[in-house]
N, C-alpha and C positions, 0 to 999 in steps of 0.2 A: 512120066507124071508131070503135069504142069503145075507150077507153083505160083500163087498169087493170081489176081484177076487179069484177064486179057487187057491189053493197052487201052481199049475203048472204055473200060470201066475204071481205069486207074485214078482219074481225078475225083470221081464220085467216092471211091474208097478212101482216098487221101483226105477228102473233106470231112468225112465221118471220123477218121482217126484224129484229125486236128481238134475237133470238138471234144472228143473223149479225153485228150491230153489236158485240156483246159478245165473241164467241168469239175474234176475231183478237187484240185487245189482251191478253186473258186468256192466250192461248197464248204470246205473247211473254214475258209476266211469268213464266209457269210454266217456260218454257225457261231463262230466266236464273236462276231460283231452283234448278231441278233441276241445272243445270250447276255452280253454286256448291256445292251439297250433295255432288255426286260428287267434286269436287276436295277438299273438306274431309275427306270420309270416306277418300279414297285418298291423302291427303297423306303424303309420305315423312316420316320422323321426324327427318332430319338438318337440313333447311334452317331458318334463323331465321324467326321469325314475320313480321318485316317484309318479308323477301325473298319469302316465300310469298304474302303479301297483294298485294304489287306484281305478282307474276307472275299471280295470279288476276285482278286488275283488268285487266291487259293481255289475258288470255284472254277475259274477259267482253266487253271491247271488240271483239275479233275476232268473237265470237259475234253481237253486236248489229249489227256492220257486215255480217256474212254474212246476217243476217235482212233487213237493208235491201236487199241485192242480190236476195234472193228476192222482196221486195215490188215491185220495179220490173222484174220479169222479163217482164212483159206477158202472162203466162199467165192464161187465163180463170179457172182454178180459184182462183188467188190473188186476183183481183179479186172473185170471188164470196165468198171467205172473209172478205174485209175490207169487204164491202158497197160495192164500187165502187173503181175505180182511183184516184179522187181521195182516198178515205180511206186507201188503201194508200200513196199518195204522202205524205200527212201523216205516217203512222207511219214511213215510210222516213226522212223528214227527222228525226223525233224520235229514232229509234234510232241514226241515223248521228251526230247531235250528241252523244248520251250516250256512244256507243261511242268516238268520237274523244276526248272528255274523259277517259274511263277510260284510254285508251292514253296520253294525255298525262301523266296521273298516274303511270302505270306507268313511263314514261320518266324522269320527275322523281325517282322514289323507288327505282328498281331499276337495278342495274348488274351487268355481268359483268366480273369482274377479268381474265378471259382471253378477250376477245372475238375473234371470227373477223376475218379481214382485210376481208371484204366486208359482213358483217352490219350494223355500225353505219351504214354509208353507205346501205344499203337501207332501214333503219328510219327514218333521218332524212328521206330523200326521200319515203317513204310518208307520214310524219307531216306534213310540210310540205304535201303535196298534199291530205290529208284536212282539215287545218286551214284551208286556203284555201277548200275547198268549204263548210265549216261557216260561215266568215265570210261567204261569198257568199250562203249561204242565209238568214243572219240579217239581213244588211244592209238588204234592202227592208223589214224589219219593225222598223226601229230605234225607231219610236215606242213600241212595246210594251215595250222594254227600257230606254229612257232614263228616269231619274227625272223626275217631272212638273216639278219646279222647274228642270230643265236643258233642257226641251224647247224653250223659247223661244230661248235662245242657239244651241242645236243647229239649230233651224229656220232661223235667220238664216245660220248657216254653210252649211247645205244649199242656200241660195238664191244663193250666190256662183257666179261663172262656173266656177271650178275644180271646185267640187262638182258643178255641173250636168254638166260633161264626164265626171267620174268616174261619175255616176249613169247617164249615157247608156251607158257601157261596162258597168257592173254590171247595168243593167236590160235588156241585150240578151238576149232569150230564146234566140236562136240560139247566141250565144257561150257562154252558161251551159250550154245543152244539150250542146254539143260538149265542153266541159271536164268536165261532169258524167259523161260516158261513161267517163272515166278512173278513176272511183271504184274499180272492181274492180282496176285496175292498181295503184293506190296500196295497196289492201288486200293484193294479192299480194306487194308489196315488203315490207310489214310482216310478212306470213306467213312469207316466206323468212327475214327477219331473226330471227324467233322460232325457226324450226327450226335456224338456225345457232348462235344464242347463248343460247337459253333454258337455265337451269341446273336446272330441276326435272324434266326428262324422264327421270330415272332410273326413274320410275314409268311403266309401259306404259299404265296407265289414263289418266293425265294426258296423255301423249303422244297417244294415239289419240283421246281426246275432243276435244283441240285440233285435230288433223289433220282429223277428220270435220267439225267445225263450220266451220273455215276452208275445207275442200275443197268442202263443199256450196255455200257462198256463191260461191266462184269458179266452180263448175260452172254455176250459174245465170247468172253473169256471161257466161261463154263462150256459153251458149245465147242470151242476149239479143243479144249482139254479132254472133254468126256465123250463128245459125239462125232466130231469131224472125221476121225479115223474110220468110223463105221460107214461113212459115205464115200471115202476115198477109193479110187480105183487103182489097184496095184497089179503088177505083172511079174511073174516069176521068171528069172533069167539065171544063167550060169556063165561064169567067166570062161570065154573061149581062148583068149590069148592076152598077154601083157607084153608090150614091146616098147623099148625106149625110143623117144623122138629126139631129145637132147639130154644133156647131163641132168637137167632139172625137170624134165617132163616125159610123160609116157602116154601111150594110147592103149585103151582097153576095149576089146571086142566082147560083147555079151550075146549069147545065143538064147533064144526063147525056149522055155520049158512047157509052154502052153500057148494061150492066146497072145499074139504079138502086140507090141506096144505101138500105138498110133500117135503120130505127132505131125506138126507142120514144120518144114525146114526152117531153121533159125531158132527153134525153141530149145529150152533146157529142161531138165527134169531132176527131181530129188531122187538120188540113187542110194539105196541101202546096201552096202557091200560087206560081206563077211571077210575078215582078214585074220592073220595069225593071232592078233591081239584082241579079237572080238569084232563086233559089228560097228560100222561107221556109216553115218548118214551125211550126205553132202550134195549140194547142187552141182551138176555137171552139164556142160554144153554138149549137144549131140552133133557129131560131125558127119554121120552117115545120112543117107537119103531114106525117106519113109518106105520106099519100095524094096529096100534091101532086107534080107532075112535077119541079119544080126544088127545090133545097135553098137555104134562106135562112139566112145567118149574120149576126149583128150583131157589130160590132167596135168596141171602145173603145180610146182611146189609153192604152197601158200603159207607155210609155217606150222600147219597142223599135221595130221596123219598123211596128207598128200605128199609131204616131203619124202617120206619113206614108203610110198605106196608100192613101188616096184618090188620091194623086199617083203611086203606084207600081204600082197594079193597074188594068187597064182591060178592057173587054169583049173577048172572044176569047182571052184568056190561059188556058193550061191549069191545071188543078188536080187533085189526087189526094186522095181522102178515104179514110181508114183506118176500121177497124171502130169502131162507136159505143161510147162508154164512159159510165159513170155509172148510178146507180140513183135519180135524183131523180124520183119518181113519186108523184103525189097519191093514187094507189090504195093506198098504204101507210098512209094516214092514217085517222082516225076519221071519224064522220059529221058532226062540226062542225070546220071547218078555218079557219085564217087563212093567207092568202098575203100575203107582203110582198115587193115588188120595188123596187129602187132604180135609177133610170136605165135603162140598157140591160140591167140584171139581170132585166128583164121577159121576156127571150127564152124561157126554158123555159115560163113561163106562157102566152105566145103560142102555143107549140106545143101545150100542153094544150088551150087554148080552140079552136084550129083543128081539133082532132081529136075532141073530145068531142061526141057528139050531145046535143041538148037533153034534159034529164031524167036524164042519166047522171052528173052531178057528185054529190058527197056532199050530205046533207040541207041543209046551209047552209055557204056559203063567204063569208068576208069578205076581200075582196081590196084591200089597201092598196098603191097605186102612188105612190111618192114621188120627187121630184126637185127640184133647185134650179132654179126656173123651171118653166114648164108641162111636165109629164112628156112626153118627146119623142114617144112613141107613144100618147099619151092618146086620140086620136081613134080609132085602130084598136082599142085595148083596149076603149073604150066601146062600139064597134060589136059586137065579139065578145061582150062581157059581156051585151049586150042579148038574146042568144039563150038565156040561162040564168036562169030565174027564181030559182033557188036561190043565185045569186051576187050579192053586194052589193059594188059597187065604191066605193072611197074614194080620190079623187085628192088628193094632198097636195103643194102647191107651197110649198117652204120659204122662198121669197122673200117670200111674203105670209102664211104660216102658220107656227106653231112646228114645230120638227123633230118627226117622228113618235116617239112614246114608247109604251112598253108599256101605260101607263095608258090611252091612247087606244084601243089595240088591245083591251084587256080590257074596256073599256066596251061593246064590241059582243057580248061573250060572254054568251049566255043559257044558263047551266048551270055545271057545275063545271069549273075549269081543268084538272083531271086528265083530263077527257074531250075536251080540245081538242088538235088537231094543228096545228103551225105549219110552214110551208114558207117559207124565207127565201132570197133571192137578191139580191145587190147588192154594194156596196163592203164590203170585209172588215171595216172598223171598225164600220160600221152593223150588219152581221150579227152580229159578236161581241157587241156591246152588247145587241142585242135578244135574242140567245140566252141570255145571262146573266140578263137581267131577266125573261124569260118563265119561266125556272127558279125565280126567286125568287117569282114570282106563283103557283106551284103547277103549272105545266105540266110533265109528266113529261119528263125528258131524252130518253127513247126516242121521244117524240112530237114532238121538235123536229128538223126535217130541213133540211139545207143542202147545197149543193154547193161543194166547194173547187175553184174554177176556177183559182186560182194553184197550179200543180203544182210550182213550184220549192220 
């Protein structure tokens, strides 16, 4: 089976992809600016400037939270617009954080001397809920926000037993996912508070722009919670085998019980697995090829049920796979590519190699596979790489070799960095660092591809 477009179409495909990557964030920015312009132009003459700004910030916060609800609506058009559900999830998190901060500023700077009886309570509960979600979203990324000089003491604190217990609770994907579903409810409470207590709605323009932005977000929320599952395509599978890859990762093979699951190599899917302690839903990367009978997923310990998945899941247990997600496809790249995989982040590359016929890869691919210790699937990767003359495999064991750097990667590049495409998959810290350094070396941002597997 051939993956991606033939080389003659690659540039056309890539141009479409670049446009898609830019249009979503640009649209969000344009909406926020246009909303502010409308409010400034239609501003009533009587309210003080401070009160008006506070109300505007609150309204902008509602707008951004509504956009966030649209982004996680699971609609295919939204995923396409943002170049994949993972990118949509990243922008959902960003706009939700900014929106919550703006509403917080609104609450701190704006007040109604004659509030309604119920409005303040609704606003307070909604704000507490949204703030909790923001803290929960930021908590797993504490290393990126803690100043460097404080990281060592914070790390020591995080290693205490009490912190480990809190981390186990905060890191639970299932718990987070359940609480996260209340986002629209918290926004609805804030929306109701604004309708009851806002002091600027003497202007019909302001009132209706606010109602439309909040109403659209809540409509998408209702769709996701009540109707989306009726349109979702699911496929019944059964666990065929569970085998360890490393001490902290396993691979699971799933056999179809009916119609097979169809996907594009490099995609991931939401898999609902029955385990000894009940059902668990989690996104997993697909490591098998579309033509194979069984679906193979690789699972790393992430702090939730995946840490003990080898003890919780066994052959014969049922599984349900939802529609595939993601646009991580080497066919979107140039004729000279670099693939970088860290640990079990090699999964999408395995799917690519299992699917591509010899001679169908780009003109040259340098594949760096790195891990602390011998890369866990190095033997299989080496075997698959042997079928492709255009692919050059570089195994990096960081126990005996220095950590992979962009300088090592660029030493393999024969040509201009601007003509290079990079596909990165692995630990978030590694991918973040390589993405930044590749950009500094002259690789175009639009040519650096990654999949955001942490959808929180």
